[in-house]
C-alpha positions in Angstrom: -21.3 17.1 69.8 -21.1 19.3 66.7 -20.7 17.2 63.5 -22.6 19.5 61.1 -19.4 21.3 60.0 -17.7 18.1 58.7 -17.4 17.4 55.0 -17.6 13.7 54.2 -17.3 11.5 51.2 -19.0 8.1 51.2 -17.2 5.4 49.1 -19.5 2.3 48.9 -20.1 0.1 45.8 -23.5 -1.2 47.0 -26.1 1.4 45.9 -28.6 0.7 48.7 -26.0 0.8 51.5 -24.6 4.0 50.1 -28.0 5.7 50.2 -28.5 4.4 53.7 -25.1 5.9 54.8 -26.0 9.3 53.2 -29.4 9.3 54.9 -27.9 8.6 58.3 -25.3 11.3 57.9 -28.0 13.8 57.0 -29.9 12.8 60.1 -26.8 13.8 62.1 -27.0 17.3 60.6 -24.3 16.8 58.0 -24.8 18.6 54.6 -21.4 18.7 52.9 -21.7 15.2 51.5 -20.3 13.5 48.4 -20.4 9.9 47.2 -18.6 7.5 44.9 -19.4 3.9 43.9 -15.8 2.7 43.5 -12.2 3.6 44.3 -11.2 5.0 40.9 -14.3 7.3 40.7 -13.6 8.5 44.3 -9.9 9.3 43.5 -10.9 11.3 40.4 -13.4 13.3 42.5 -10.9 13.9 45.3 -8.3 15.1 42.8 -10.7 17.7 41.4 -12.0 18.9 44.7 -11.1 22.4 45.8 -10.3 21.2 49.3 -9.9 17.7 50.7 -12.8 16.4 52.7 -12.5 16.1 56.5 -13.4 12.4 56.4 -13.6 9.7 53.8 -16.1 6.9 54.8 -14.8 3.9 52.9 -16.0 0.4 52.5 -13.1 -2.1 52.4 -14.7 -4.5 49.9 -14.7 -2.4 46.7 -14.6 -3.7 43.1 -11.4 -3.4 41.0 -9.5 -1.3 43.5 -10.1 -2.6 47.1 -10.4 -0.3 50.1 -6.8 -0.8 51.3 -5.3 0.1 47.9 -7.7 3.1 47.7 -6.6 4.3 51.2 -2.9 4.0 50.1 -3.6 6.4 47.2 -5.5 8.8 49.5 -2.6 8.8 52.0 0.2 9.2 49.5 -1.6 12.1 47.7 -3.0 13.7 50.9 -6.5 13.7 49.5 -8.3 13.6 52.9 -7.7 14.6 56.5 -9.0 11.4 57.9 -10.7 8.1 57.1 -13.3 5.9 58.8 -13.6 2.3 57.7 -16.8 0.4 57.2 -17.2 -3.3 56.6 -19.0 -6.5 57.5 -15.7 -8.4 58.0 -14.6 -10.1 61.2 -13.7 -7.6 63.9 -10.2 -9.0 64.4 -9.5 -8.5 60.7 -11.0 -5.0 60.8 -8.6 -4.1 63.6 -5.7 -5.4 61.6 -6.7 -3.3 58.6 -7.0 -0.3 60.9 -3.4 -0.8 62.0 -2.3 -1.1 58.3 -4.1 2.1 57.5 -2.2 3.9 60.2 1.0 2.5 58.7 0.2 4.5 55.6 0.4 7.6 57.7 -3.3 8.4 57.4 -5.4 9.4 60.4 -7.9 6.7 61.3 -11.0 7.7 63.2 -12.1 4.1 63.7 -13.9 1.1 62.3 -17.7 0.9 61.9 -19.2 -2.5 61.6 -22.1 -2.9 59.3 -25.1 -2.4 59.5 -24.5 1.3 60.0 -26.5 3.3 62.6 -26.6 7.0 63.6 -25.1 6.0 67.0 -22.1 4.2 65.4 -21.5 7.0 62.9 -21.7 9.7 65.6 -19.3 7.8 67.9 -16.6 7.4 65.2 -17.0 10.8 63.5 -16.9 12.5 66.9 -13.3 11.3 67.2 -12.4 13.9 64.6 -13.2 16.8 66.9 -12.0 15.1 70.0 -8.6 14.5 68.5 -8.2 18.1 67.4 -9.4 19.5 70.8 -6.8 17.3 72.5 -4.2 18.4 70.0 -3.1 14.8 69.4 -3.0 12.8 66.2 -4.9 9.8 67.5 -6.0 9.4 71.1 -5.4 5.6 71.2 -1.8 6.0 70.1 -0.9 8.5 72.8 1.1 6.2 75.0 1.9 7.4 78.5 5.1 6.2 80.3 3.1 5.1 83.3 1.4 2.5 81.2 4.5 0.3 81.4 4.2 0.0 85.1 1.4 -2.6 84.9 3.3 -5.1 82.7 6.6 -7.0 83.0 8.6 -6.2 79.9 10.4 -9.4 78.8 10.5 -9.3 75.0 12.8 -12.3 74.8 9.8 -14.4 75.9 7.3 -12.9 73.5 6.3 -14.1 70.1 7.9 -12.3 67.2 4.7 -10.4 66.4 4.6 -9.0 69.9 8.3 -8.0 69.7 7.5 -6.1 66.4 4.6 -4.3 68.2 7.0 -3.4 71.1 9.6 -2.1 68.6 7.0 0.1 67.0 5.7 1.4 70.3 9.3 2.4 71.3 9.9 4.1 68.0 6.8 6.2 68.3 7.1 7.1 72.0 10.4 8.9 72.8 9.2 9.7 76.3 9.1 6.1 77.6 11.7 5.4 80.3 14.9 3.7 79.0 13.5 4.1 75.5 16.8 4.0 73.6 18.1 1.0 75.5 14.8 -0.9 75.1 14.7 0.0 71.4 18.2 -1.3 70.9 17.2 -4.5 72.8 14.1 -5.1 70.6 16.2 -4.6 67.5 18.8 -7.1 68.7 16.0 -9.7 69.5 14.5 -9.3 66.0 18.0 -9.7 64.4 18.7 -12.7 66.5 15.5 -14.4 65.4 16.0 -13.4 61.8 17.4 -16.0 59.4 18.6 -14.5 56.1 20.2 -17.1 53.9 20.8 -15.7 50.4 17.5 -14.6 49.1 15.4 -16.5 51.7 14.0 -15.0 55.0 12.8 -16.9 58.0 12.6 -16.7 61.8 14.1 -19.1 64.3 10.7 -19.0 66.2 8.5 -19.8 63.1 7.1 -23.0 64.6 5.6 -21.0 67.6 4.7 -17.8 65.6 1.5 -19.1 63.9 -0.9 -17.3 66.2 -3.9 -17.6 63.9 -6.4 -16.5 66.5 -4.6 -13.1 66.6 -4.4 -13.0 62.8 -0.6 -13.3 62.8 1.7 -15.8 61.0 5.4 -15.9 60.0 4.4 -14.3 56.6 2.7 -11.5 58.5 5.8 -11.0 60.7 8.1 -10.9 57.6 6.0 -8.2 56.0 5.5 -6.2 59.2 9.2 -6.3 60.0 10.0 -4.8 56.5 7.5 -2.1 57.1 8.6 -1.3 60.6 12.3 -0.9 59.8 12.0 1.1 56.6 12.9 4.4 58.3 15.5 3.0 60.7 19.1 3.7 59.5 20.3 0.7 61.4 18.3 -1.6 59.1 18.9 0.3 55.8 21.7 -2.1 54.7 19.3 -5.1 55.1 16.2 -3.4 53.5 16.7 -5.0 50.0 17.3 -8.5 51.5 14.2 -8.1 53.7 12.0 -7.2 50.7 13.5 -10.0 48.6 13.0 -12.5 51.4 9.5 -11.4 52.1 8.6 -11.9 48.4 10.4 -15.3 48.4 7.9 -16.5 51.1 5.1 -16.4 48.6 3.6 -19.6 47.2 1.9 -19.5 43.9 2.0 -15.7 43.9 0.6 -15.0 47.4 1.3 -15.2 51.1 -0.4 -17.7 53.4 -3.3 -15.6 54.8 -5.4 -12.6 53.8 -3.8 -10.6 56.6 -0.3 -11.4 55.3 -1.2 -10.3 51.8 -2.7 -7.1 53.1 0.4 -6.3 55.1 2.6 -7.3 52.1 0.8 -4.8 49.9 1.4 -2.0 52.4 5.0 -2.9 53.1 6.1 -3.3 49.5 4.3 -0.1 48.5 6.2 1.8 51.2 9.4 0.1 50.3 9.0 1.1 46.6 8.2 4.7 47.7 11.4 4.8 49.8 13.9 3.1 47.6 12.4 3.0 44.1 10.9 6.4 43.4 12.9 6.9 40.2 12.3 4.2 37.5 15.3 2.4 36.2 16.5 3.5 32.7 19.6 3.2 30.7 22.2 0.5 31.1 24.1 -1.2 33.8 27.8 -2.0 33.8 29.7 -4.8 35.5 33.5 -5.0 35.8 35.7 -7.6 37.4 39.4 -6.5 37.9 42.3 -8.2 39.6 44.2 -11.4 39.3 46.5 -12.3 36.4 43.9 -12.3 33.6 42.3 -9.7 31.5 39.5 -7.7 33.3 36.0 -8.9 32.5 33.3 -6.4 31.6 29.6 -6.4 30.7 27.3 -3.6 29.8 23.6 -4.1 28.9 20.1 -2.9 29.4 18.1 -4.2 32.3 14.7 -5.5 31.1 11.7 -4.0 32.9 9.8 -7.3 33.2 12.5 -9.7 34.4 16.0 -9.5 35.9 19.1 -9.6 33.7 21.4 -12.6 34.4 25.1 -12.2 33.8 27.6 -15.1 34.2 31.2 -13.7 34.5 34.4 -15.6 35.0 36.3 -15.0 38.2 40.1 -14.6 37.7 42.6 -16.5 39.8 43.5 -14.8 43.1 41.9 -11.8 44.7 39.7 -9.6 42.5 37.2 -6.7 42.7 33.6 -6.7 41.4 32.3 -3.2 40.5 28.6 -2.5 39.5 27.5 0.8 38.0 24.2 2.1 36.9 24.7 4.2 33.7 21.2 5.6 33.6 18.4 6.7 36.0 17.1 4.9 39.0 18.8 2.4 41.3 18.4 -1.2 40.3 18.9 -4.1 42.7 21.6 -6.7 42.2 22.0 -10.2 43.6 25.6 -11.6 43.5 26.2 -15.3 43.7 29.5 -17.2 43.4 29.8 -20.6 41.7 33.0 -22.6 42.1 33.8 -26.2 40.9 36.3 -27.1 43.6 36.8 -30.3 45.5 35.0 -30.4 48.9 37.4 -31.1 51.7 35.2 -30.4 54.7 31.5 -30.3 55.4 29.8 -27.1 54.1 26.7 -25.6 55.8 24.5 -22.9 54.3 21.2 -23.5 56.0 21.5 -27.3 56.4 24.1 -29.4 58.3 24.5 -33.0 57.3 26.4 -35.9 58.9 26.8 -39.3 57.2 27.4 -42.6 59.1 28.0 -46.1 57.5 27.1 -49.2 59.5 27.9 -52.8 58.1 24.9 -55.1 58.0 26.6 -58.1 56.3 30.4 -57.9 55.9 32.5 -60.8 54.6 35.8 -59.4 55.9 35.7 -57.2 59.0 37.1 -53.7 58.3 37.0 -54.2 54.5 34.3 -54.1 51.9 33.7 -56.9 49.5 31.3 -57.7 46.7 28.0 -58.8 48.1 28.3 -56.9 51.4 25.4 -54.9 52.7 25.7 -51.7 54.6 23.3 -49.1 56.1 23.6 -45.3 55.6 22.4 -43.0 58.4 22.0 -39.3 57.5 21.6 -36.9 60.3 20.3 -33.6 58.9 19.8 -30.3 60.8 17.6 -27.6 59.2 18.1 -24.0 60.4 14.7 -22.9 59.2 11.4 -24.1 57.8 11.5 -24.7 54.1 9.3 -26.2 51.4 10.5 -28.8 48.8 13.8 -30.0 50.1 15.8 -32.8 48.4 18.3 -35.2 50.0 20.8 -36.7 47.5 23.3 -39.3 48.7 25.6 -41.2 46.2 26.5 -44.9 46.2 29.3 -46.8 44.5 28.7 -47.6 40.8 26.8 -50.9 40.3 25.5 -51.0 43.9 21.8 -51.4 44.7 19.6 -49.4 47.1 17.4 -52.0 48.8 13.8 -51.5 49.7 12.3 -51.2 46.2 10.3 -54.5 46.5 11.6 -55.9 43.2 12.9 -59.4 42.8 15.9 -60.5 44.8 15.4 -57.4 47.0 16.0 -58.3 50.7 13.2 -57.3 53.0 15.1 -58.7 56.0 18.1 -56.4 55.4 16.0 -53.3 55.4 13.9 -54.2 58.4 16.0 -52.2 60.8 15.8 -48.9 59.0 14.7 -46.0 61.3 13.7 -42.5 60.6 13.1 -39.7 63.1 11.8 -36.1 62.9 8.7 -34.2 61.9 8.9 -34.8 58.2 8.4 -37.6 55.7 9.4 -37.9 52.0 6.8 -37.2 49.4 8.8 -39.3 46.9 11.9 -41.5 46.9 14.2 -42.5 44.1 16.4 -45.6 44.5 18.7 -45.2 41.5 21.9 -46.9 40.4 23.7 -43.6 41.2 22.3 -43.1 44.7 19.4 -42.5 47.0 17.3 -39.4 46.6 14.3 -38.2 48.7 12.0 -35.2 48.1 10.3 -33.5 51.0 7.3 -31.2 50.5 8.0 -29.5 53.8 10.9 -29.6 56.2 10.5 -27.8 59.5 13.3 -26.3 61.5 15.1 -28.9 63.5 16.8 -32.3 63.1 15.6 -35.3 61.2 17.3 -38.6 60.2 17.2 -40.8 57.1 18.3 -44.4 56.8 18.6 -46.7 53.8 20.4 -49.9 52.9 22.8 -50.7 50.1 24.2 -53.9 48.6 27.6 -53.8 46.9 27.6 -55.6 43.5 30.8 -54.6 41.8 34.4 -54.7 42.9 36.9 -51.8 42.3 37.7 -48.3 43.6 35.0 -45.8 43.5 35.1 -42.0 44.0 31.9 -40.5 45.3 30.5 -37.0 44.9 29.5 -35.1 48.1 26.2 -35.9 49.9 23.9 -32.9 49.4 20.8 -31.4 51.0 19.2 -28.5 49.1 16.0 -26.4 49.1 14.9 -26.8 45.5 13.4 -23.3 45.1 16.1 -21.6 47.2 19.3 -23.2 46.1 21.4 -21.0 48.3 20.0 -23.0 51.2 22.0 -26.2 51.1 24.5 -28.4 53.0 27.2 -30.7 51.7 29.4 -33.4 53.2 32.4 -34.9 51.3 32.6 -38.7 50.9 35.8 -40.7 50.9 36.7 -43.1 48.1 35.5 -46.7 48.4 37.5 -49.8 47.7 35.4 -53.0 47.1 37.3 -56.3 47.0 36.2 -59.4 45.0 
């Protein structure tokens, strides 16, 4: 195997390991060698080089600019013909990074686990000539139609990560039998599992998608889906919502795993290159026309560090909202509607809620009197997993929510309360206005809440709706109207 003609740059921050790599390469007969101790120095050298090197041998754990970010710059500027990865990380993580590097559009010869040896280097670097001789981009991506004969293709039964893999295989392999029909089926399955509510993104299969032993999770799936569909015209209309939803899955500025964060960096970089090449400059204009009123208008500069928020009145009747960018670039806009109107029927936008009242102590059957005790049963159905959800249910003015343990509080009356589901409140408030419970995490599915109330005042009471809301994604909510209460003496 002839390796002597290859030009190679070694990017390794550890001085001793860099010298070892250079010595081993020289033992293989290579002479066109260069080196760099970090990503920034390597990029500067590659930019000045008369011709790009055949291979960049890069360590993933680099200071300041990590290996994945460095590879992204190399791919976007076409500064090398191929890369080979070196690291002492777990092999499963290395394979994931290898896939992400291919997603950048850069040819990957392979992954070399440390410590380096001449045999490992020769095997991986030999792939450079083997690929060219075979006239393929990468041998391990050359999928043959006959390969499908050994498996039963039932993507409906697969986890979401596998469906995304299948979707990408079909996109990259036009020669597969029934390719167009299968690609459409994979896209339909992904859409059916996707739950886009306002600015939130989730999957109907999230509870079963946390395959940690395969380095996948719902956050990984969200970022990979964004990356996989960026060049698909059928998904173009949803690209902005997918990106916003993927960002919304972060907690404290990051996703749940290292793999998810790595895929997120790749996906958002490609998204920015696709839709945000030109920086946003100038002003934006908003016009609301229609109805009987005067048209509303707003023109202003969009700050670079935070979004501009505009609250515009909506005229009576049908109206048209027009958004224009008066400068360069294409800014993103999120449109929300706020309306203070009486709720006549249950409203569901991510949560469904049903409220049932059961008398515990009732002086007159069929009527409510002062001193009566009743139990509230809330049946709540969540369409997706969500963190920090609040349940807010009103009670008549002057009534008391039992169960606080204070004086004259009836423990017997609350003894029959039952709760079901895979969630439990982190904090409860028993206020004079109603019952409120805060949940740190609510999984997809149904759960129930029960509490007990004693009526203390007579009169007629109008109650606001019962509401369930995701605190940090307020477009995810559910409401149910409450009828007026009449309490007799």
